[in-house]
C-alpha positions in Angstrom: -4.3 0.3 8.7 -0.8 -0.2 9.2 2.4 1.8 8.4 2.9 -0.4 5.5 -0.7 -0.8 4.4 -0.8 3.4 4.2 2.8 3.1 2.2 1.3 1.0 -0.5 -2.0 2.9 -0.6 -0.3 5.8 -0.9 2.5 5.3 -3.4 5.9 6.4 -0.9 8.4 3.9 0.5 7.3 3.0 4.0 10.3 5.1 5.6 8.2 8.4 4.8 5.4 7.3 6.4 7.5 6.2 9.6 9.4 9.6 9.5 6.2 11.6 9.1 5.2 9.4 12.3 7.6 9.9 14.0 7.6 13.9 13.5 3.9 13.9 14.4 2.6 14.9 10.6 0.4 11.9 10.1 -1.4 10.8 13.9 -0.8 6.8 14.7 -1.6 5.1 17.7 1.8 2.7 18.3 0.6 -1.3 19.0 0.9 -3.5 22.5 3.8 -5.4 20.5 5.8 -2.1 20.8 6.9 -2.0 16.6 3.9 -1.5 14.7 1.5 1.2 14.3 -2.6 1.7 13.7 -4.0 4.5 11.7 -7.2 5.9 11.7 -9.3 5.6 8.4 -9.9 9.3 8.9 -5.9 10.0 8.7 -5.4 7.6 5.7 -8.0 10.0 3.5 -6.4 12.9 4.8 -2.4 11.2 4.2 -3.1 9.4 1.1 -5.3 13.4 -0.7 -1.9 14.7 0.9 0.1 13.0 -1.6 -1.9 14.2 -4.0 -1.9 10.5 -5.4 -5.0 8.0 -6.1 -4.6 4.1 -5.8 -3.9 2.0 -8.4 -6.3 -0.7 -9.6 -4.9 -4.3 -9.7 -3.5 -5.9 -12.3 -5.0 -9.0 -13.3 -2.8 -12.0 -12.8 -1.8 -13.4 -15.9 -1.7 -17.1 -16.7 1.4 -19.6 -15.5 2.3 -19.8 -19.6 1.7 -16.6 -20.9 5.5 -15.8 -21.4 5.5 -18.9 -23.3 6.2 -19.0 -26.9 3.6 -22.0 -27.8 0.8 -20.4 -25.4 -2.4 -19.6 -26.6 -5.4 -17.8 -25.5 -7.4 -20.4 -23.8 -4.6 -21.9 -22.1 -4.4 -22.0 -18.1 -7.7 -20.2 -17.5 
């Protein structure tokens, strides 16, 4: 998992995750491209638990015309 993905999962900013990687409180392996980090699944679970948050379930996508005042149930589904 990347640092950006972990930040979304933990519900914190990417800067918070990068700070913790740089200070060594999150173990991450720097990738060959030189700019990204790969975080092990065990470390992901530990970090998410340390923030004390559970990921929110994905919200269902609303149909395209939902905000239209003339929209009727069944339109756009």
